[in-house]
C-alpha positions in Angstrom: -25.6 0.1 -10.2 -24.6 3.7 -12.8 -23.3 6.9 -11.6 -23.7 9.7 -13.9 -19.6 9.6 -14.2 -19.9 6.2 -15.9 -18.8 4.5 -12.7 -20.8 0.9 -12.5 -20.4 -0.7 -8.6 -22.1 -3.5 -7.7 -22.0 -3.8 -3.7 -20.4 -0.8 -2.7 -20.1 -2.4 0.6 -18.2 -4.8 -1.2 -16.0 -2.3 -2.3 -15.7 0.0 0.7 -14.7 -3.2 2.5 -12.0 -4.4 0.5 -11.1 0.1 0.6 -10.2 -0.7 4.4 -8.9 -4.8 4.0 -5.5 -2.5 1.4 -5.3 0.4 4.0 -4.8 -2.6 7.2 -2.9 -4.1 4.7 -0.3 -1.8 3.4 0.2 -0.2 7.7 1.0 -3.5 8.2 3.1 -4.0 5.5 4.7 -0.8 6.2 5.2 -2.0 10.0 6.2 -5.4 8.7 9.3 -3.8 6.4 10.6 -0.7 9.4 11.1 -4.2 11.6 13.5 -5.8 9.4 14.7 -2.5 8.5 15.8 -2.2 11.6 16.9 -5.5 11.7 19.1 -5.4 8.6 20.5 -2.8 10.4 21.4 -4.5 13.5 22.9 -6.9 11.9 26.0 -4.5 11.1 27.3 -4.7 14.3 27.6 -8.6 13.8 28.3 -9.5 10.3 30.6 -7.0 8.3 32.1 -7.6 5.7 32.3 -7.3 1.6 28.9 -9.9 1.3 27.4 -8.0 3.3 28.2 -4.7 1.5 26.8 -6.4 -1.3 23.6 -7.4 0.5 23.2 -4.2 2.5 23.4 -2.6 -1.7 20.4 -4.9 -2.9 18.2 -4.6 -0.2 18.8 -0.8 0.2 17.6 -0.7 -3.7 15.8 -2.6 -3.8 13.7 -1.0 -0.6 14.2 2.6 -2.5 12.7 1.3 -6.1 10.5 -1.7 -5.5 8.9 -1.3 -2.4 8.4 2.2 -1.5 6.7 2.2 -5.4 4.2 -0.3 -4.3 3.1 1.0 -0.8 2.8 4.9 -3.7 0.4 2.2 -5.9 -1.5 1.5 -3.4 -1.9 4.6 -1.7 -3.4 5.7 -4.9 -5.7 3.0 -5.4 -6.9 3.2 -1.6 -7.4 7.0 -2.7 -8.7 6.4 -6.0 -10.6 3.6 -4.7 -11.9 6.9 -2.2 -13.7 8.5 -4.1 -15.6 5.9 -6.1 -17.0 5.6 -3.1 -17.7 9.2 -2.0 -19.5 10.0 -5.5 -21.9 6.3 -6.0 -22.9 7.4 -1.9 -23.5 11.2 -3.4 -25.5 9.9 -5.7 -27.5 7.2 -3.8 -27.6 10.4 -1.1 -29.7 12.0 -4.0 -31.4 9.0 -6.1 
């Protein structure tokens, strides 16, 4: 199906399901990230040496740089899909 904005989508319901799946998995991912971060932070009560400090630096950099960027990218793609879905649904309503 085409609309006036150059969008080609065969199955709008499938696109909506995928967008909803991404949302659900993003929330699950964020919850797991909070859990592992909390567990890691409490580990400091039991493990204190240079190796821990080095691992903490690597962990913090990974969470801050890679995982945060991934979550932001997920948000952008979810928003993009939502806008495309809205455009197609508006087009279909006019038909």
